[in-house]
C-alpha positions as CSV (number, residue, x, y, z in Angstrom):
1,X,0.0,0.0,0.0
2,X,1.2,3.5,-0.8
3,X,1.9,5.8,2.1
4,X,-0.2,8.9,2.4
5,X,3.0,10.9,1.6
6,X,3.6,9.2,-1.8
7,X,0.2,9.7,-3.3
8,X,-2.7,12.1,-3.2
9,X,-6.0,11.5,-1.4
10,X,-7.8,11.7,-4.8
11,X,-6.3,8.2,-5.6
12,X,-8.4,6.8,-2.8
13,X,-11.6,8.6,-3.9
14,X,-13.6,5.7,-5.4
15,X,-12.8,3.4,-2.5
16,X,-13.6,6.1,0.1
17,X,-17.0,6.6,-1.5
18,X,-18.1,3.2,-0.3
19,X,-16.6,3.3,3.1
20,X,-18.4,5.1,6.0
21,X,-16.9,6.7,9.0
22,X,-13.5,7.6,10.3
23,X,-12.6,4.0,11.4
24,X,-12.9,2.9,7.8
25,X,-10.9,5.8,6.4
26,X,-8.1,5.2,8.9
27,X,-8.2,1.5,8.2
28,X,-7.7,2.3,4.5
29,X,-4.7,4.3,5.4
30,X,-3.2,1.5,7.5
31,X,-4.3,2.8,10.9
32,X,-7.1,2.0,13.3
33,X,-8.8,3.7,16.1
34,X,-8.2,2.0,19.4
35,X,-11.1,1.6,21.7
36,X,-10.7,1.2,25.5
37,X,-12.9,-1.0,27.6
38,X,-12.9,-1.1,31.4
39,X,-13.4,-4.6,32.6
40,X,-14.4,-4.8,36.2
41,X,-14.1,-8.5,36.9
42,X,-12.6,-10.6,39.7
43,X,-12.4,-13.8,37.6
44,X,-9.0,-13.9,36.0
45,X,-10.0,-16.9,33.9
46,X,-12.7,-14.8,32.3
47,X,-10.3,-11.9,31.9
48,X,-7.8,-14.1,30.1
49,X,-10.6,-15.4,27.8
50,X,-11.7,-11.8,27.0
51,X,-8.1,-10.8,26.2
52,X,-7.6,-13.8,24.0
53,X,-11.0,-13.3,22.3
54,X,-10.2,-9.6,21.5
55,X,-6.5,-10.1,20.8
56,X,-6.9,-9.2,17.1
57,X,-9.3,-6.3,17.6
58,X,-8.2,-2.7,18.1
59,X,-9.2,-2.7,21.8
60,X,-7.3,-2.0,24.9
61,X,-8.5,-3.7,28.0
62,X,-8.1,-1.9,31.4
63,X,-8.8,-4.4,34.2
64,X,-9.9,-3.9,37.7
65,X,-10.5,-6.9,39.9
66,X,-12.8,-5.2,42.5
67,X,-15.6,-2.7,42.3
68,X,-13.6,-0.1,44.2
69,X,-10.7,-0.4,41.8
70,X,-13.1,-0.1,38.9
71,X,-14.6,3.1,40.3
72,X,-11.1,4.5,40.8
73,X,-10.0,3.7,37.3
74,X,-13.2,5.2,35.9
75,X,-12.8,8.4,37.9
76,X,-9.3,8.9,36.5
77,X,-10.7,8.9,32.9
78,X,-14.5,9.7,33.0
79,X,-14.9,9.8,29.2
80,X,-12.0,7.5,28.1
81,X,-13.8,4.1,27.8
82,X,-15.9,3.0,24.9
83,X,-17.7,0.6,27.2
84,X,-17.5,-0.6,30.8
85,X,-18.0,-4.3,31.4
86,X,-19.0,-5.1,35.0
87,X,-19.3,-8.5,36.7
88,X,-22.5,-8.5,38.7
89,X,-21.0,-10.5,41.6
90,X,-17.8,-8.7,42.7
91,X,-16.0,-9.5,46.0
92,X,-16.5,-6.1,47.5
93,X,-19.4,-4.3,45.9
94,X,-22.5,-5.4,43.9
95,X,-22.0,-4.8,40.2
96,X,-25.3,-3.0,40.1
97,X,-24.2,-0.5,42.7
98,X,-20.9,0.0,40.8
99,X,-22.9,0.8,37.6
100,X,-25.2,3.2,39.4
101,X,-22.2,5.1,40.9
102,X,-20.5,5.3,37.5
103,X,-23.7,6.4,35.8
104,X,-23.8,9.4,38.2
105,X,-20.3,10.3,37.1
106,X,-21.0,9.9,33.3
107,X,-24.7,9.3,32.4
108,X,-23.7,8.8,28.7
109,X,-21.4,5.8,29.4
110,X,-22.3,2.4,27.9
111,X,-22.4,-0.5,30.3
112,X,-22.5,-4.3,29.8
113,X,-23.0,-6.7,32.7
114,X,-21.4,-10.1,32.8
115,X,-22.4,-13.0,34.8
116,X,-23.2,-16.7,34.8
117,X,-26.2,-16.2,37.0
118,X,-29.6,-15.6,35.4
119,X,-31.9,-15.2,38.4
120,X,-34.6,-12.7,37.8
121,X,-33.5,-10.5,40.7
122,X,-30.0,-10.1,39.2
123,X,-31.3,-9.3,35.7
124,X,-33.8,-6.9,37.0
125,X,-31.2,-5.1,39.1
126,X,-28.8,-4.9,36.1
127,X,-31.5,-3.2,34.0
128,X,-32.4,-0.8,36.8
129,X,-28.7,0.1,37.3
130,X,-28.4,1.1,33.6
131,X,-27.2,-1.9,31.7
132,X,-27.0,-1.5,27.9
133,X,-26.4,-5.3,27.4
134,X,-25.4,-8.6,28.9
135,X,-22.5,-10.9,28.4
136,X,-23.1,-14.5,29.4
137,X,-19.9,-15.8,30.8
138,X,-20.8,-19.3,29.7
139,X,-21.2,-18.3,26.0
140,X,-18.7,-19.4,23.3
141,X,-15.8,-16.9,22.8
142,X,-17.2,-15.7,19.5
143,X,-20.5,-14.7,21.2
144,X,-18.6,-12.8,24.0
145,X,-16.5,-11.0,21.4
146,X,-19.6,-10.1,19.3
147,X,-21.4,-8.6,22.2
148,X,-18.4,-6.5,23.3
149,X,-17.8,-5.4,19.7
150,X,-21.5,-4.5,19.3
151,X,-21.3,-2.3,22.4
152,X,-18.0,-0.7,21.2
153,X,-19.7,0.1,17.8
154,X,-22.3,2.1,19.6
155,X,-19.6,4.4,21.1
């Protein structure tokens, strides 16, 4: 591929006409936008699975293994995450309470909950807390990846 310095943008014209958005334009030029997700999750096995699943995607994962650490990471960068993924059952704070706290700091933030528990009370609390989606920890890796990428695409 030619570098941007060795040709004019007009050479890309026909191809750019069919591409939409800045991501596609940068991809054509050999660059990508990197999204950041905050994963608030105490299960290191699930963390490793998410890292492996998203290894080829332009996504940086910031990990916090407790609700308190997740709140602290979010407070340091209130608008820096494409999506926040929160485990519902954390060792120190209920994931719903973490989400409610973060929503007060940035009401526009997208949130996904993750759990392997499907009791009605958990799901209801996640919706009330402000969940924009759900990642089933028992799903195949491709389904987990697709749900995270769907949320990132909304950013």
